N, C-alpha and C positions, 0 to 999 in steps of 0.2 A: 443402645447406640445414641451418641449425642451429636449435635450439629458440628462440633469441632472435628470429630472423626470424619465426617463427610467432607469438610473443607480440606482436611489433610489428604484424604484419599484422592480427591479430584486433582489437587496440586501435584501429588506424586505421579499420577498418570500423565498429566500434561507436561510436567517438567522432565520426566524420565529419570529422575533420581531423587532420593530422599533428602540429600543435602541441598539440592536446588529448590525443592519444595519448602524446606525449612527457611531458606533465604527469602523466598517469596512471602512466606507467612510470618517472618520475623520471630522465629522460634529455633530450637535446636534440632539437629538431625536425629539425635538420640530420642528426643521427645516424639518426633514424627514416627520413628521406627517403633517405639513402644505403643503408640496409638494404633498403628497399622497391625501390629501383632495382636493387640487386644480385640480389634475389629474382626480380624480373621478368626480368632478363637471364638468370639461370640457367634459369628455366622456359620462356623464349622466348615469353612472352605477357604482355599488359598485364593487371594485376590491379586497378588503381585508376584511376578517371577523375578527373583533377585539374582543379579549377576555382578561381575566385577565392573561392568560398564554402566550399571544403573538398574532401573526397574522397568518392567513392562507389565501391563495388565494381563492376567490369564483370561481364557474365554469367559469364565464366570465373572472375573473382574471387569471385563469390558462391558458386559451386560449391566453389572452393578454401577459402573461409571455413568452409563446413560441415564439410569434412574437418579443417581446423585446429582447429575448435572441439571435434571429437571427440577429437583428440589431447590438447588441454589438459585436457579433462574426465577423460580416462583417467589422465593424470599426477596430477591433483588427487585422484582417487579412490584411487590407489595411496598417495599421501601420507596421506590420511585413514585408510586401513586400517592403515598402519604406526603412526600416532599412537594408534590404538585398542588396540594391543598394550600400551601403557603402562598400568601399574597405576593404578586410580582415574581420576577425571575431572579434568583440569586444563587450563590454557591460557587462552584469552581468547575472548570472543564479543562482537561488536558488532551491534546490531539496531535497526531503525527501526520505529516504530509510528504509525499514524494517530492524531491527537490524541484522538479519542473513545475509541479502544481503549487508548491510553496512560493516559487518565484513569480509565476505568471498569473495565477488565479486567486490565491489566498489573500493577498493584500487588500483587494477591493472588498472581498467578503468579510474580512476581519475588521476593516474600517466601519462597515455597516453594523457589524455585530456589537462592537464595543460602544458604538453610539446608541444603539437601541436597548442594550442590556448593560447598563453601567454597574449593576450589582453583582456581576459575575466576574470572578478572577479567571484569567485565561493563561494557559501555559501551552505554547506551541513548540513542537519538535520537528526537525527535518534532518534527513541523512540517509544512510544506506537502508534498504528495505529490510534486511535481516535484523538489524538492531531495532528498528521501529516495530517490526512484528514481534520480536522478543519482549519489548517493553509493553506492547498491547496484551500479549499473552499473560504477562506477569501482573497486569493490572495498573502499571504506571501510567498508561495512556488509556483514555476512554475509548478511543477509536483511532484507526489509521486509514488514510485514503491513498491509494497508489496502484501501481501495476503489480498484480499478484499472480504468481505463477504456480506455486505449489500449495495444496491444502495442508493444513496443520491442525492437529488435534487440539481441541479447546477453543478454536477460533471459528467464527462464522463470517463468511465472505458473501456480501450482498452485491451482485453486479450493478454498476451504475450505468455502464454503456460502453459501446465500442466507438472509438474516435479516430479520425484520419491522421495520417502522419505526412511529413514532407522531407525532402532532402535539403540539408543546410550545409553549405560549403564555404570555404574561404574564398574571398573575391579573386584570389590568384588562380583559382581553378578556371575562371573565365566563362562561367555559365551566365546566360541571360536571366536576370531576376524574374521569377514567377513564370518562366516558360515551362510547361509540363514536360516531363522527361520519362523515358524508359531506362531503367537502371541496367539493362543489358545492352544498351545501344549508345551510351554516352562515353564509352571508353572506360578502361579499368579504373576503379575508384581506390583511393587510399581511404579506408573506412574506419572511423572510430565507432566502437561498438558499446552498447549499454551494458550494465552489469548483468550477471547471470540470473539475479532475482527478478529482473525486468521481464514482463511477459512478451515484450517485443523481441528480445534476444533470440529465442529459438526460431522465431519466424524468419528473422534475417538470416540466420545460419542455414535454415532449410532452403531459402531462396538462393543463397550462394551455392549450395550443393547442387541445386537443380539448374544452375546456369542462368537464373533470372536476375542475378546481380553480378556484374563483372567486377572483380576486385584485383588490385595489384598487391595490396598489403592491408592488414587489419591490426587494430590494437584495441584493448579494453580500457575504458575510461569511465569510472563511476561518478566523477565529479562534474556536475553540469557547468558550473561557473568556469572551472579550469578548462573544460572541454570546449566551451564556446570561445574563450580567449585563445586557445590553441588553434582552433579553426581560423580565426581572424589573422593569425600570423603565418598560416601555411596554405597549401592547396588541398588539404584533407577535407573529408566530408563526414557527415553523420546523419542519422535518421531520427527525427524528433516529432513529438506530438504537436498538433495544430496550435495549442495554446502557447507553446514556447515560440513557434514560428511567427505567430502574430506579433510578438514583442520584438522580433528581429527584422521585421519588414523595413524598418527605417534605418537599419544598420548598414552603412556602406562598406563595412569590412567583411561582410558575409553576404551570400546570396541564398534565397529560399526558392525552391522549385517543387511544385506539386508533382507527385509520383503517379504516372499513368499505369505503369506496370513495374514490378509485380503488385498485386493487390495486398497492401499492408495496412494494418490498423493496430490500435493499442486498446486493450481492455482495462478499465479502471473499476476498482471495487472498494466498497466500504467494509472494513474489517474490524470486528470488535469481539471481546470475549463472549463465548456462547453462554457462559454461566451468568452473565450480567447484561441486562438490557441497557440501552442508552438512557442516561438521565435526561431530564428536560433541557438543561443548559447545553448538553452535548447534542441533543436532537436539533435544537435551534441553530447551533453553530454549523452543523452539517447542512441544514436547510439553506442557510445563507451561502455556504460554499457551493452547494449543488446548483443553485440558481445562477451563480456567477460562472460556473463551468458550462452550463447550458448556453449562457449568453455568449461565451467565447466560441463555442462550437458553432453557434448560429452565425456569428460574424465571419468565421472561416468559410462557412457554406456560401454566404453572400459573395465573398471575394472570389471563391472558386467559380461561382455561377458567371461572374463577369469575365474571368480568365478564359473559361471554356466556351463562352458565347461566340457563335460564328460571326457576329457583327464586330 
């Protein structure tokens, strides 16, 4: 067995097809198929179940996948340790961020990072969670930070924390800015919903089913910038994390209202390929980002303490 066969097998398991694995590894599907057949012949057992829809690991293959994953991770960790011996911090880092985090939190963190680490080339991506998760799984991104709802083979999700959300509405809705609200008591909302990949979406849907949010009409909108502009032109509302709400407090075209009930929050996670630990440049970028995220959350808590103060 050679190292290349291990890489091919892990890619086939994670991608779910030999052609997709070949695309990830920049080789041919026939080459991947030949290597998998040779590996199964050498081990004397079937590792992949092949169907018209793709491949899935057999019970033996799943156990072998876990072992192979540990090998790839150990090799990557050794490479990272050797890289860290180099003087200074250099290299490259590519990372993806959920649109709200990219808009409201990342700029400050990124400004600090490029100032402190001029020898690192930075590539930032933002967009739909599904595409960023696929890019992370395929190795195009070192990590992704966002609201993560569904576990995925080959990816490790490290929880960052649970953060408060608030109601953001067009000024035409007529709500008093920063007045705490119950979403079952302010009249039926026209509510713009986050994408299905957002961990907040199922919580909102459950609250609607339970009568904790009164709605007149709903719509799905996965674009943050378009969604905020839409709110400013209408009397519609949406529910957004605190870091976005902080940026909208001075916007006279929308109102921000803390939510008293139902109890809603959003979970954010750091997601990266299980087979590959974060490089030093990636770790430092994430550290800068996390510090700025914690700062934003603390600022929101201070504002909320003043809003809810009996004085």
